[in-house]
C-alpha positions as CSV (number, residue, x, y, z in Angstrom):
1,M,-31.7,-160.1,137.8
2,N,-35.0,-159.7,136.0
3,A,-36.8,-159.4,139.6
4,R,-34.2,-156.7,140.6
5,A,-35.1,-154.9,137.5
6,L,-38.8,-155.2,137.9
7,G,-38.6,-153.6,141.5
8,L,-36.3,-150.7,140.3
9,L,-38.9,-150.5,137.2
10,A,-41.8,-149.9,139.7
11,L,-40.0,-147.4,141.9
12,A,-38.8,-145.6,138.6
13,Q,-42.5,-145.3,137.4
14,L,-43.5,-144.0,141.0
15,A,-40.9,-141.2,140.5
16,I,-41.7,-140.1,136.9
17,G,-45.5,-140.2,137.5
18,A,-44.8,-137.6,140.0
19,A,-43.4,-135.5,137.7
20,A,-46.6,-133.7,136.5
21,I,-47.2,-132.7,140.3
22,F,-43.8,-131.2,140.0
23,A,-44.1,-129.6,136.6
24,R,-47.4,-127.7,138.0
25,F,-45.1,-126.0,140.7
26,A,-42.3,-125.3,138.0
27,L,-44.8,-123.9,135.5
28,T,-45.7,-121.3,137.8
29,A,-42.9,-119.0,136.8
30,A,-41.2,-120.6,133.8
31,G,-41.9,-122.0,130.2
32,P,-42.2,-125.6,129.3
33,L,-38.8,-125.5,127.3
34,S,-37.1,-123.9,129.9
35,V,-38.4,-126.4,132.7
36,S,-37.2,-129.1,130.1
37,A,-33.8,-127.9,129.7
38,L,-33.3,-127.0,133.5
39,R,-34.6,-130.6,134.4
40,M,-32.1,-132.1,132.0
41,G,-29.3,-129.8,132.9
42,I,-29.4,-130.0,136.7
43,A,-30.0,-133.9,136.4
44,A,-26.8,-134.1,133.7
45,V,-24.3,-132.3,136.4
46,P,-23.8,-135.3,138.9
47,V,-24.1,-137.6,136.2
48,V,-21.3,-136.3,133.9
49,A,-19.2,-135.6,137.1
50,A,-19.8,-139.3,138.1
51,A,-18.9,-140.7,134.5
52,A,-15.9,-138.5,134.1
53,L,-14.6,-139.8,137.4
54,S,-15.0,-143.3,136.8
55,R,-13.7,-143.1,133.1
56,R,-17.1,-143.9,131.4
57,Y,-16.6,-141.9,128.5
58,A,-13.6,-144.5,127.2
59,R,-14.8,-145.2,123.4
60,I,-15.3,-149.0,123.4
61,D,-17.9,-149.3,120.5
62,R,-17.9,-146.7,117.2
63,P,-21.6,-148.0,116.5
64,T,-22.8,-147.5,120.0
65,E,-21.3,-143.8,120.0
66,W,-23.7,-143.0,117.6
67,R,-26.3,-144.6,118.7
68,L,-26.1,-143.0,122.0
69,Q,-25.8,-139.6,120.4
70,L,-29.1,-140.2,118.6
71,A,-30.5,-141.4,121.9
72,G,-29.8,-138.0,123.3
73,L,-31.5,-136.4,120.5
74,A,-34.6,-138.5,120.7
75,L,-34.6,-137.8,124.6
76,A,-34.7,-134.1,123.6
77,V,-37.3,-134.5,121.3
78,H,-39.3,-136.6,123.3
79,F,-39.5,-133.7,126.2
80,A,-40.0,-130.8,123.7
81,T,-42.5,-132.3,121.7
82,W,-44.8,-133.6,124.4
83,I,-44.7,-130.7,126.5
84,A,-45.4,-128.3,123.4
85,S,-48.4,-130.7,122.6
86,L,-49.9,-129.5,126.1
87,Q,-50.0,-126.1,124.3
88,H,-52.5,-127.3,121.5
89,A,-54.4,-130.2,123.0
90,S,-56.2,-131.1,125.8
91,V,-54.0,-132.9,128.9
92,A,-56.3,-136.1,128.4
93,V,-55.6,-136.4,124.7
94,S,-51.7,-135.3,125.1
95,T,-51.2,-137.6,128.0
96,L,-53.1,-140.7,125.8
97,L,-51.4,-140.2,122.9
98,V,-48.0,-140.0,124.2
99,C,-48.4,-143.0,126.2
100,S,-48.9,-144.7,122.9
101,T,-45.0,-145.5,123.2
102,P,-45.3,-149.2,123.6
103,L,-47.1,-149.3,120.2
104,F,-44.1,-147.9,118.4
105,T,-41.5,-150.2,120.3
106,E,-43.7,-153.3,119.2
107,G,-44.1,-152.1,116.1
108,W,-40.5,-152.0,115.7
109,T,-39.7,-155.2,117.1
110,L,-42.3,-156.8,114.8
111,L,-40.5,-154.8,111.8
112,R,-37.1,-156.1,112.7
113,T,-38.1,-159.9,113.9
114,R,-41.1,-160.3,111.8
115,R,-42.4,-162.3,114.7
116,S,-45.8,-161.3,116.5
117,R,-46.6,-162.0,120.5
118,P,-50.1,-162.3,120.8
119,L,-49.8,-161.9,124.7
120,V,-47.8,-158.7,124.2
121,L,-50.3,-157.3,121.6
122,A,-53.3,-158.5,124.2
123,S,-51.6,-156.4,127.0
124,L,-51.1,-153.5,124.7
125,A,-54.9,-153.1,123.6
126,L,-56.0,-153.6,127.5
127,A,-53.6,-151.1,128.7
128,L,-54.4,-148.0,126.2
129,A,-58.1,-149.1,126.7
130,G,-57.3,-148.3,130.4
131,V,-55.2,-145.3,129.9
132,A,-58.0,-143.7,127.6
133,I,-60.5,-144.3,130.7
134,V,-58.2,-143.0,133.3
135,A,-57.8,-139.7,130.8
136,G,-61.1,-139.2,130.6
137,A,-62.9,-137.9,127.8
138,P,-61.0,-135.6,125.2
139,S,-62.3,-131.9,124.6
140,R,-63.3,-130.7,121.2
141,H,-60.5,-128.2,121.0
142,E,-58.0,-130.6,119.9
143,T,-55.7,-129.4,116.9
144,P,-53.6,-131.6,114.3
145,L,-50.5,-129.7,115.3
146,G,-50.9,-131.2,119.4
147,I,-52.0,-134.5,118.2
148,G,-49.1,-134.6,115.9
149,L,-46.5,-133.2,118.5
150,A,-47.9,-136.0,121.3
151,L,-47.3,-138.8,118.9
152,C,-43.8,-137.2,118.0
153,G,-43.1,-137.5,121.6
154,A,-44.3,-141.2,121.8
155,A,-42.4,-142.2,119.0
156,A,-39.3,-140.4,120.2
157,M,-39.4,-142.2,123.5
158,A,-39.5,-145.3,121.5
159,A,-36.8,-144.5,119.6
160,Y,-34.8,-143.7,122.7
161,L,-35.3,-146.9,124.4
162,H,-34.6,-149.3,121.1
163,L,-31.3,-147.3,120.7
164,V,-30.3,-147.8,124.4
165,Q,-31.2,-151.3,124.5
166,A,-29.3,-152.0,121.2
167,S,-26.2,-150.3,122.8
168,D,-23.1,-152.5,123.5
169,L,-23.4,-154.1,126.9
170,R,-19.8,-153.1,128.0
171,Y,-21.6,-149.7,128.2
172,T,-22.9,-149.3,131.6
173,T,-25.9,-147.6,132.7
174,L,-23.6,-144.6,134.1
175,A,-21.7,-144.5,130.5
176,V,-25.2,-144.4,128.6
177,I,-26.8,-141.6,130.5
178,G,-23.3,-139.6,130.9
179,R,-23.6,-139.3,127.1
180,T,-27.5,-139.1,126.4
181,Y,-28.5,-136.9,129.2
182,P,-26.2,-133.8,128.6
183,I,-27.1,-134.1,124.9
184,A,-30.7,-133.6,125.4
185,A,-29.8,-130.9,128.2
186,M,-27.7,-128.8,125.4
187,I,-30.4,-129.4,122.7
188,L,-33.4,-128.1,125.1
189,T,-31.4,-125.3,126.2
190,A,-30.6,-124.1,122.8
191,A,-34.5,-124.5,121.9
192,A,-35.4,-122.6,125.0
193,F,-33.0,-119.7,123.8
194,L,-33.8,-119.5,120.0
195,T,-37.9,-119.5,121.1
196,H,-37.3,-117.0,124.0
197,D,-39.1,-119.4,126.5
198,G,-39.1,-117.9,129.9
199,F,-36.7,-119.1,132.4
200,P,-37.8,-118.7,136.3
201,A,-36.5,-115.9,138.4
202,F,-34.0,-116.7,141.4
203,G,-36.6,-115.6,143.8
204,S,-39.4,-118.0,142.4
205,G,-39.5,-120.7,145.3
206,P,-42.3,-122.8,144.3
207,A,-40.9,-123.3,140.5
208,W,-37.5,-123.8,141.5
209,S,-38.7,-126.6,144.1
210,G,-40.6,-128.0,141.5
211,I,-37.7,-127.7,139.0
212,L,-35.4,-129.4,141.3
213,A,-37.8,-132.3,142.2
214,L,-38.1,-133.0,138.5
215,A,-34.4,-133.0,138.0
216,L,-33.4,-135.2,141.1
217,I,-36.3,-137.3,141.7
218,S,-38.3,-137.9,138.3
219,Q,-35.0,-137.5,136.0
220,L,-32.0,-138.5,137.9
221,F,-33.7,-141.7,139.5
222,G,-36.7,-142.5,137.5
223,H,-35.2,-142.1,134.1
224,T,-32.1,-143.6,135.1
225,A,-33.7,-146.4,136.5
226,I,-35.4,-147.1,133.2
227,N,-32.3,-146.8,131.4
228,A,-30.9,-149.6,133.6
229,A,-34.0,-151.8,133.3
230,V,-34.1,-151.6,129.5
231,R,-30.9,-153.2,129.1
232,L,-32.4,-156.5,131.0
233,L,-35.8,-156.1,130.1
234,S,-37.5,-155.6,126.5
235,A,-38.1,-152.2,125.1
236,T,-42.0,-152.6,124.9
237,F,-42.5,-154.2,128.4
238,V,-40.4,-150.8,129.6
239,A,-42.5,-148.7,127.8
240,L,-45.7,-150.6,128.8
241,T,-45.1,-150.0,132.3
242,T,-45.1,-146.2,131.8
243,L,-48.9,-146.2,131.3
244,L,-48.8,-146.5,135.0
245,E,-47.8,-142.7,134.9
246,P,-51.2,-140.9,134.1
247,L,-52.9,-143.3,137.2
248,I,-50.0,-142.4,139.6
249,A,-50.3,-138.5,138.7
250,A,-54.0,-138.5,139.1
251,V,-53.9,-140.1,142.4
252,A,-51.2,-137.8,143.5
253,A,-53.2,-135.2,142.2
254,A,-56.2,-135.8,144.3
255,F,-53.9,-135.8,147.3
256,V,-51.8,-132.6,146.8
257,F,-54.1,-130.5,144.9
258,G,-57.6,-132.1,145.8
259,E,-58.5,-132.8,142.2
260,Q,-60.9,-135.4,142.1
261,P,-60.3,-138.6,139.9
262,A,-62.6,-139.2,137.2
263,P,-65.4,-141.7,138.2
264,F,-64.1,-144.6,136.0
265,T,-60.4,-144.4,137.2
266,A,-60.7,-147.3,139.3
267,A,-61.9,-149.7,136.2
268,G,-59.2,-147.9,133.9
269,A,-56.6,-148.7,136.8
270,T,-57.4,-152.3,136.9
271,L,-57.3,-153.0,133.1
272,I,-53.7,-151.5,133.3
273,L,-52.8,-153.7,136.1
274,I,-54.3,-156.5,134.2
275,A,-52.5,-155.6,131.0
276,I,-49.1,-155.2,132.8
277,G,-49.7,-158.8,134.5
278,L,-50.1,-160.2,130.7
279,A,-46.9,-158.3,129.7
280,I,-44.6,-159.9,132.7
281,R,-46.0,-163.2,131.8
282,A,-45.2,-162.9,128.2
283,E,-41.7,-161.1,129.4
284,F,-40.9,-164.2,131.5
């Protein structure tokens, strides 16, 4: 089962790593909150329908119901704060800080278990160094608000992973996302309306193509696969593999938009891959 989870996780990171490309098209005619709301709303429709038809809304465990409601809130906070941080900090710094999720997951594990895992800590240090190299040097126009929002996004995703992992195992992946996705969608939609964030016009083909790709590929497949994987693997390990996303986005941007990766991208990628190798060894 763990080998199967690893394969699923690898495909999920490819789908999520491409989200930056899809978002580039989506943001041509829409605001960041509306893009996030539409992404979650569209992805939630088939999930809710499938969960209802398969009777996955049965209340099996009251504490898990509360955890999953909080997880939906954490997911909404993750998207809202991270995307908002891009308006107050450079892409490089925002990406680097939001990729600090494994630090939050492992920090919570240390507080909860009172046990350190040297191999995991070493992999975290290597991976974050690799991400810093891939992201490149930050600009001088960062703001405390941008840095705080990006860190909030990382912490929110860590909270989401731990809440999902702690849910009762009788709740299937469909039962989990059937609760968290619509909650996140409703919160983001309300936020978009309250802030008057612009929704795309129906005739905007590139924007809607990007939004649909975000919803169906990055969210419905990518994040759903992560939800499945975190039931079988540790939250820190799953979070650590998300450090592949900046690398995948950089390679995809080079092919789609002709953006040349930084000179040290290969060195950063090597560190990330070594770090994930160490994490796999620690996991098994």
